[in-house]
N, C-alpha and C positions, 0 to 999 in steps of 0.2 A: 504494500500500500504506500502511496506517496501523495503528498499534497501538491495540487496544481491549482493556482488561482483560488486558494482557500478551500478547495474541495478535496475530500478524501477519495482516493481511487480504490476501486475494487476490481480484482482480476480473478478469473477462474482459470486454473491450469489443468489442462487435459493431457494426460500422458498415455501414449500407446507404445507397447514394447513388443517387438517381433524378433524372430530368429535373425541373426545377422552378424555383423563384424565390429560392432561397437560404435557405429556412427550416430551422430545427433543431428536432427533437423528441427527447426523452429519455425512456426507459422502463427498467424493470427493478427488481428488488428492492433493489438497492444504490443506487438513484437518489433519495436523500433531498435536502432543500433545499441542504445544504452541497455535496453532490456535483454537483447541477445548477448551482450557482453556479460551481464550479470548471470544469465542462465549458463553460459559457457564456463564461467568460473565455478559455479555450483556443480556442473557436470564433471569437470576435471577433478574437483575435490572428491566427488562421489566415486569416480573410477579409481582414484588413488587409494581410497579407503574402503572399498567394497568388501575386502577380505574380513573386515570387522563385522560385517552383517552376515555374510554367508561364506563358508570355506569351500562349498561345493560348486558354486556358480561363479562365473567370471563376467565382468561387465562387457567384455569383448565378444561374448557369445550372442549378444542381442543388439538390435538397432533401436533407437529411441526417437520418438517424434513427440515434441511438446508443443501443444497449441495453446496460445495465450488469448483468452477472451476478455476483452475490456468491457466491464459491466456498466460503468458510469461515464464513459466518454471523456475522461480526464487527460488522455494522452498516454504516451509510452511511460513505463515505470523503469527506473534504474535500480530500485531497491528490492529486486526479486531473488537475490542470491540465496538467502536462507530458505525462502519459500520453495524455490526450485530444488534445492538439495533435499528438502524434506519430501517432496513429491517423488524424486528419483529413489531415495532410500526406502520410503514407505512402500512403493510399488514393487521394488525389487525384493524387499523382505517378504511381501505377500507371495510373490512367485516362488521364493525359496522354501516357503512353508509347505507347498503342495507336494 
């Protein structure tokens, strides 16, 4: 969430994971360059630390597509690093539980 013109932004992050080679793609109306940079930082941190979540799976075994949906039309968000990491980690943890 980020303040733009005194308004609080709200974003929905939708993650799709499929078999692949560890690639990340980002789309959506809220995915400006600052947002993509924040998500990339989160993804790199996720890949570097995934062994703490699951010792059986590797981040490179899947491709990731993160879609950013801007709910309040406040513009791109640059403060999505932690939120993005939590989305990657939570989804991957759910997959490793199966």
